[in-house]
C-alpha positions as CSV (number, residue, x, y, z in Angstrom):
1,M,-102.7,66.2,-19.1
2,K,-105.1,68.6,-17.3
3,K,-102.7,68.6,-14.3
4,I,-99.8,69.4,-16.6
5,V,-101.7,72.4,-18.2
6,I,-102.6,73.8,-14.8
7,L,-99.1,73.4,-13.7
8,I,-97.7,75.2,-16.7
9,I,-100.1,78.1,-16.4
10,A,-99.6,78.3,-12.7
11,T,-95.8,78.3,-13.1
12,S,-95.9,81.0,-15.8
13,L,-98.1,83.3,-13.8
14,T,-96.3,82.7,-10.5
15,F,-93.2,84.6,-11.6
16,S,-94.9,87.4,-13.4
17,C,-97.6,88.1,-10.9
18,N,-95.9,87.2,-7.6
19,K,-95.4,90.8,-6.6
20,E,-98.9,91.9,-7.7
21,I,-100.6,89.1,-5.8
22,K,-98.9,90.1,-2.6
23,N,-100.1,93.7,-3.0
24,A,-103.6,92.9,-4.4
25,S,-106.8,93.3,-2.5
26,L,-109.4,90.4,-1.9
27,E,-111.7,91.7,-4.7
28,E,-108.8,91.8,-7.1
29,L,-107.7,88.3,-6.2
30,N,-111.2,86.9,-6.7
31,T,-111.3,88.5,-10.1
32,Q,-107.9,87.0,-11.1
33,K,-109.1,83.6,-9.9
34,T,-112.2,83.8,-12.0
35,T,-110.2,84.7,-15.0
36,L,-107.7,81.9,-14.5
37,V,-110.5,79.3,-14.1
38,D,-112.1,80.4,-17.3
39,Q,-108.7,80.1,-19.1
40,I,-108.1,76.6,-17.7
41,G,-111.6,75.5,-18.9
42,S,-111.0,76.9,-22.4
43,L,-107.6,75.2,-22.6
44,N,-109.0,71.8,-21.5
45,K,-111.7,72.0,-24.3
46,E,-109.0,72.7,-26.9
47,L,-106.8,69.9,-25.5
48,K,-109.6,67.3,-25.7
49,A,-110.3,68.3,-29.3
50,I,-106.6,68.0,-30.2
51,E,-106.4,64.6,-28.5
52,K,-109.5,63.4,-30.4
53,Q,-108.1,64.4,-33.7
54,I,-104.7,62.8,-32.9
55,S,-106.5,59.5,-32.1
56,K,-108.2,59.5,-35.5
57,L,-105.1,60.3,-37.5
58,D,-102.4,58.3,-35.6
59,T,-103.3,54.6,-35.8
60,R,-99.7,53.4,-35.4
61,K,-100.1,52.8,-31.7
62,K,-102.6,50.1,-32.4
63,L,-100.5,48.3,-35.1
64,Q,-99.1,44.8,-34.6
65,I,-95.4,44.9,-34.2
66,V,-93.5,42.4,-36.4
67,T,-90.0,41.8,-37.7
68,S,-89.1,41.3,-41.3
69,L,-86.8,38.8,-43.0
70,P,-85.5,39.0,-46.6
71,V,-85.8,35.9,-48.7
72,K,-82.4,34.1,-48.9
73,I,-81.0,32.6,-52.0
74,G,-78.5,29.8,-51.2
75,N,-77.4,26.2,-51.7
76,F,-80.0,23.9,-50.2
77,K,-79.0,20.3,-49.3
78,H,-81.2,17.5,-48.1
79,Y,-79.7,14.4,-46.4
80,I,-81.2,11.0,-45.5
81,E,-80.1,9.9,-42.1
82,I,-79.3,6.2,-41.3
83,Q,-77.2,4.2,-38.9
84,G,-74.0,2.4,-39.9
85,V,-71.3,0.2,-38.4
86,V,-67.5,0.4,-38.7
87,Q,-65.8,-2.6,-40.2
88,A,-62.2,-3.3,-41.1
89,D,-60.9,-5.6,-43.8
90,K,-57.8,-6.4,-41.7
91,N,-59.6,-7.6,-38.6
92,I,-59.1,-11.3,-38.3
93,E,-58.9,-14.1,-35.8
94,I,-56.0,-16.4,-36.6
95,R,-56.6,-20.1,-36.2
96,P,-53.9,-22.8,-36.5
97,E,-54.0,-25.2,-39.4
98,L,-53.0,-28.0,-37.2
99,G,-53.9,-28.7,-33.6
100,G,-51.2,-28.6,-30.9
101,T,-50.1,-27.5,-27.5
102,V,-49.1,-23.8,-27.1
103,K,-45.3,-24.0,-26.5
104,A,-44.5,-20.3,-26.5
105,I,-46.3,-17.0,-26.9
106,L,-43.9,-14.6,-28.5
107,V,-45.9,-11.3,-28.4
108,K,-48.1,-9.4,-26.0
109,E,-51.5,-7.9,-26.4
110,G,-51.3,-4.4,-27.8
111,Q,-48.0,-5.0,-29.5
112,K,-47.3,-3.9,-33.0
113,V,-46.1,-6.7,-35.3
114,A,-44.8,-7.0,-38.8
115,A,-46.0,-9.2,-41.6
116,G,-44.4,-12.7,-41.3
117,Q,-43.5,-12.3,-37.7
118,T,-44.1,-15.4,-35.5
119,L,-46.8,-14.8,-32.9
120,V,-47.3,-18.2,-31.2
121,Q,-45.2,-21.4,-31.4
122,L,-47.0,-24.7,-31.0
123,D,-45.3,-27.8,-29.8
124,D,-43.6,-29.3,-32.8
125,I,-41.1,-31.7,-31.1
126,D,-42.7,-34.8,-32.6
127,I,-42.6,-33.4,-36.1
128,L,-39.0,-32.3,-35.7
129,N,-38.0,-35.8,-34.5
130,K,-39.7,-37.3,-37.6
131,V,-37.8,-34.8,-39.7
132,D,-34.5,-35.9,-38.2
133,E,-35.4,-39.5,-38.7
134,L,-36.4,-38.9,-42.3
135,N,-33.2,-36.9,-42.9
136,T,-31.2,-40.0,-41.9
137,Q,-33.2,-42.2,-44.2
138,Y,-33.0,-39.7,-47.0
139,N,-29.2,-39.4,-46.7
140,L,-28.9,-43.2,-47.1
141,A,-31.4,-43.3,-49.9
142,N,-29.6,-40.5,-51.7
143,T,-26.2,-42.2,-51.4
144,T,-27.7,-45.4,-52.7
145,F,-29.3,-43.6,-55.6
146,E,-26.1,-41.8,-56.5
147,R,-24.2,-45.2,-56.6
148,Q,-26.9,-46.9,-58.6
149,E,-27.0,-44.0,-61.0
150,R,-23.2,-44.2,-61.6
151,L,-23.4,-48.0,-62.1
152,W,-26.4,-47.5,-64.5
153,N,-24.5,-44.9,-66.5
154,Q,-21.7,-47.5,-66.8
155,K,-24.3,-50.1,-68.0
156,I,-23.7,-52.0,-64.8
157,G,-26.6,-53.4,-62.8
158,S,-30.2,-53.7,-63.7
159,E,-32.6,-50.8,-64.5
160,M,-35.0,-52.0,-61.8
161,Q,-32.4,-51.4,-59.1
162,Y,-31.8,-47.9,-60.4
163,L,-35.5,-47.1,-60.6
164,Q,-36.1,-48.5,-57.1
165,A,-33.3,-46.4,-55.6
166,K,-34.6,-43.3,-57.4
167,A,-38.2,-43.9,-56.2
168,Q,-37.1,-44.4,-52.6
169,K,-35.1,-41.2,-52.7
170,E,-37.9,-39.1,-54.2
171,G,-40.4,-40.5,-51.8
172,L,-38.3,-39.6,-48.9
173,E,-37.9,-36.1,-50.3
174,N,-41.6,-35.7,-50.6
175,S,-42.2,-37.0,-47.0
176,L,-39.5,-34.7,-45.7
177,A,-41.1,-31.7,-47.5
178,T,-44.5,-32.6,-46.0
179,L,-43.1,-32.8,-42.5
180,K,-41.3,-29.4,-42.9
181,T,-44.5,-27.9,-44.1
182,Q,-46.3,-29.3,-41.0
183,A,-43.5,-27.9,-38.8
184,R,-44.0,-24.4,-40.3
185,K,-47.8,-24.7,-39.6
186,M,-47.0,-25.1,-35.9
187,K,-46.0,-21.4,-36.0
188,I,-48.8,-18.8,-35.9
189,I,-47.5,-16.1,-38.2
190,A,-48.9,-12.6,-38.8
191,P,-50.3,-12.4,-42.4
192,F,-50.0,-8.6,-42.3
193,S,-48.6,-5.8,-40.2
194,G,-50.9,-4.7,-37.3
195,I,-51.6,-4.8,-33.6
196,V,-52.2,-7.9,-31.6
197,D,-55.5,-7.1,-30.0
198,E,-56.1,-10.4,-28.1
199,I,-54.4,-13.7,-27.4
200,F,-56.9,-16.4,-26.6
201,P,-55.0,-19.5,-25.3
202,K,-52.4,-19.6,-22.5
203,K,-49.1,-21.4,-22.6
204,G,-49.6,-25.1,-22.3
205,E,-53.2,-25.1,-23.5
206,L,-54.3,-27.3,-26.4
207,T,-55.5,-25.6,-29.6
208,S,-57.3,-26.8,-32.7
209,P,-58.3,-25.4,-36.1
210,Q,-61.7,-24.6,-34.7
211,S,-60.5,-22.3,-32.0
212,A,-58.9,-18.8,-32.5
213,V,-55.4,-18.2,-31.2
214,V,-54.8,-14.5,-31.9
215,R,-56.9,-11.5,-33.0
216,L,-54.9,-9.3,-35.3
217,L,-56.0,-5.8,-36.4
218,N,-54.7,-3.1,-38.8
219,L,-56.9,0.0,-38.4
220,D,-55.1,2.3,-40.8
221,K,-58.0,1.9,-43.2
222,V,-61.5,1.1,-42.1
223,Y,-65.0,1.4,-43.7
224,V,-68.5,2.2,-42.7
225,E,-71.2,-0.2,-43.9
226,A,-74.9,0.7,-43.8
227,D,-78.2,-0.6,-45.2
228,V,-80.2,1.9,-47.4
229,T,-83.8,1.4,-48.4
230,E,-84.3,0.6,-52.1
231,I,-86.2,3.8,-52.8
232,Y,-82.9,5.7,-52.8
233,L,-81.4,3.6,-55.5
234,P,-81.7,6.4,-58.1
235,V,-79.9,9.0,-56.0
236,I,-77.3,7.2,-54.0
237,K,-74.3,6.3,-56.2
238,I,-70.5,6.0,-56.0
239,G,-69.2,9.4,-55.1
240,T,-72.3,10.7,-53.3
241,E,-71.4,13.1,-50.5
242,T,-71.8,11.9,-46.9
243,I,-71.3,13.3,-43.4
244,I,-70.4,10.6,-40.8
245,N,-70.7,11.3,-37.1
246,F,-69.2,9.0,-34.5
247,P,-71.1,10.1,-31.3
248,S,-69.0,7.9,-29.0
249,I,-65.8,9.6,-29.9
250,N,-67.3,13.0,-30.9
251,K,-65.9,12.9,-34.4
252,N,-67.3,14.1,-37.7
253,V,-65.9,12.9,-41.1
254,H,-66.8,14.1,-44.6
255,A,-66.5,11.4,-47.2
256,K,-68.0,9.9,-50.3
257,I,-69.8,6.6,-51.1
258,T,-67.2,4.1,-52.2
259,Q,-69.4,1.2,-53.1
260,T,-73.1,0.4,-53.5
261,G,-74.5,-3.1,-53.4
262,N,-76.1,-4.8,-56.3
263,F,-78.3,-7.0,-54.2
264,I,-81.6,-6.0,-52.6
265,N,-82.1,-7.8,-49.3
266,P,-85.6,-9.3,-49.5
267,D,-86.0,-9.2,-45.8
268,N,-85.8,-5.4,-45.4
269,R,-85.8,-4.2,-49.0
270,S,-82.4,-2.5,-48.7
271,F,-79.0,-2.5,-50.3
272,K,-75.6,-2.1,-48.7
273,T,-73.4,1.0,-49.1
274,R,-69.7,1.2,-48.1
275,I,-67.6,4.3,-47.3
276,N,-63.9,3.8,-47.0
277,L,-62.1,5.9,-44.4
278,S,-58.5,6.7,-43.6
279,N,-57.8,6.1,-39.9
280,K,-54.2,7.0,-39.2
281,D,-54.9,8.1,-35.6
282,Q,-56.6,4.7,-34.9
283,K,-59.5,6.3,-33.1
284,I,-62.2,4.7,-35.2
285,K,-62.7,1.1,-34.0
286,P,-64.4,-1.9,-35.6
287,N,-68.1,-2.2,-34.7
288,L,-68.3,1.4,-33.7
289,L,-71.7,2.9,-34.4
290,A,-71.9,5.7,-37.0
291,H,-74.6,8.2,-37.8
292,L,-74.7,8.8,-41.6
293,K,-76.1,11.7,-43.5
294,I,-76.2,10.9,-47.2
295,L,-76.9,13.7,-49.6
296,D,-80.0,12.9,-51.8
297,F,-81.0,16.4,-52.9
298,E,-79.1,19.6,-53.7
299,V,-80.3,22.8,-55.4
300,T,-79.7,26.6,-55.4
301,G,-82.8,28.6,-54.7
302,F,-85.0,30.3,-52.2
303,I,-84.5,29.1,-48.6
304,I,-86.6,30.2,-45.6
305,P,-87.1,29.0,-42.0
306,S,-89.6,26.2,-41.8
307,K,-91.4,27.8,-38.9
308,L,-92.7,30.6,-41.2
309,V,-94.6,28.2,-43.4
310,Q,-98.3,27.9,-42.6
311,K,-101.1,25.8,-44.1
312,D,-104.6,27.1,-44.9
313,Q,-107.9,25.2,-44.9
314,H,-107.4,24.2,-48.5
315,G,-104.1,22.5,-47.8
316,N,-102.0,25.2,-49.4
317,N,-98.7,26.2,-47.9
318,Y,-98.3,29.9,-47.5
319,V,-96.2,32.6,-45.8
320,F,-97.0,36.2,-44.9
321,T,-95.0,38.8,-46.9
322,I,-94.9,42.6,-46.5
323,K,-95.9,44.9,-49.4
324,Y,-96.0,48.6,-49.2
325,N,-99.4,50.2,-50.0
326,N,-99.4,54.0,-49.9
327,E,-96.0,53.7,-48.1
328,E,-97.7,51.6,-45.4
329,P,-96.3,48.1,-44.7
330,T,-99.3,45.8,-45.4
331,I,-99.6,42.0,-44.9
332,V,-100.1,39.8,-47.9
333,K,-100.8,36.0,-47.9
334,T,-98.4,34.4,-50.4
335,I,-99.0,30.8,-51.6
336,I,-95.8,28.8,-52.0
337,K,-94.6,25.4,-53.0
338,V,-92.4,23.6,-50.5
339,T,-90.2,21.0,-52.2
340,K,-87.9,19.9,-49.5
341,E,-87.4,20.5,-45.8
342,Y,-84.2,19.8,-43.7
343,N,-82.6,21.1,-40.6
344,H,-85.4,23.7,-39.9
345,E,-85.2,25.1,-43.4
346,V,-87.3,24.6,-46.5
347,Y,-86.6,25.0,-50.2
348,I,-89.3,27.0,-52.0
349,S,-89.6,26.2,-55.7
350,E,-92.6,28.4,-56.5
351,G,-94.3,31.5,-55.0
352,L,-91.4,33.8,-53.9
353,T,-89.2,36.3,-55.6
354,E,-85.8,37.7,-54.8
355,N,-87.2,41.0,-53.5
356,D,-89.9,39.5,-51.2
357,L,-89.9,40.5,-47.5
358,L,-91.2,37.9,-45.1
359,V,-92.9,38.4,-41.8
360,N,-90.7,36.8,-39.2
361,A,-91.6,37.4,-35.5
362,G,-95.3,37.9,-35.3
363,A,-96.2,35.9,-38.3
364,R,-98.8,33.9,-36.4
365,L,-100.5,37.1,-35.1
366,V,-101.3,38.9,-38.3
367,K,-103.7,38.4,-41.2
368,T,-104.0,39.5,-44.8
369,G,-104.5,43.3,-45.1
370,D,-103.1,44.2,-41.7
371,I,-101.0,47.3,-41.6
372,V,-98.1,46.6,-39.3
373,N,-95.3,48.3,-37.5
374,I,-91.9,46.8,-38.6
375,H,-89.4,46.8,-35.8
376,N,-86.1,45.0,-36.5
377,N,-83.4,45.0,-33.8
């Protein structure tokens, strides 16, 4: 500052006295120098006095710089987060009712099939031969019965002959029907429309009712099943909002609880929940892992960032707010009640009002009573 004053004085005098200095004598120049030195000393004393007074009055340069954040009123939601697994009702392994050798595989893996379509044909030649043999016997027995019936209606012949012919005919009818049923069971038929996911045996291999032949899927409708701990029984009901994330396929789905279990598993103290999903694009597969967020708390009220909440030595939660005292922004410690916290936000049920102004950046550097400098970008 001293250098600036000297520079200003020197500059101002340079232009006005330039001609006089050139024409002045040595004695005159010494006199002018003494005068200028006295003026500079006097100005320095005045400058120091002014700076001292400015330092007393202007305290803003020492104030902590903070940013402010108004209290937000909004809809606060809290979710519980659990893992679930995708299931499908129409996801089955088809097994033959009767054992036999695979005669023909009529579909391919990945092929769409209709309900009632034959997928695999087992060797039924022995059954068909028996059917032909029984058909011959049945035709003879039926002819014999018809003749005995005509004679019986004419009161010719004995009743026993009529009844024997009738019993033989009906017995062959039943045997023939049984063989035809067995022949139909040698065909593996699709019980519903879907996709052939896997064919287990190869042509010529022997199958049995204990071994699967075809895996058939229909993924138009699937569901997510999850175990929820029993403490959430009062809040999780049919219709509860859920957000389902499938990380493997990067897909989010908003849905609602479709079914809640009525049985508490004693091993893990949980009950099952089910969420039905439409799956027209077939991207959601059985046994796919799902991350569930189930809504268990919702309210409209004061919401603030959780990072602003501090705890004092008495265990009280508090935030720093800004109140204006004589038009100066002053820090106030405000005790609050935190009811729920989720996703870096907290719901405050007590302690704040709609007009409160929170200390945001710098909240950890101030204390009650501080006068601050608010600087919001």
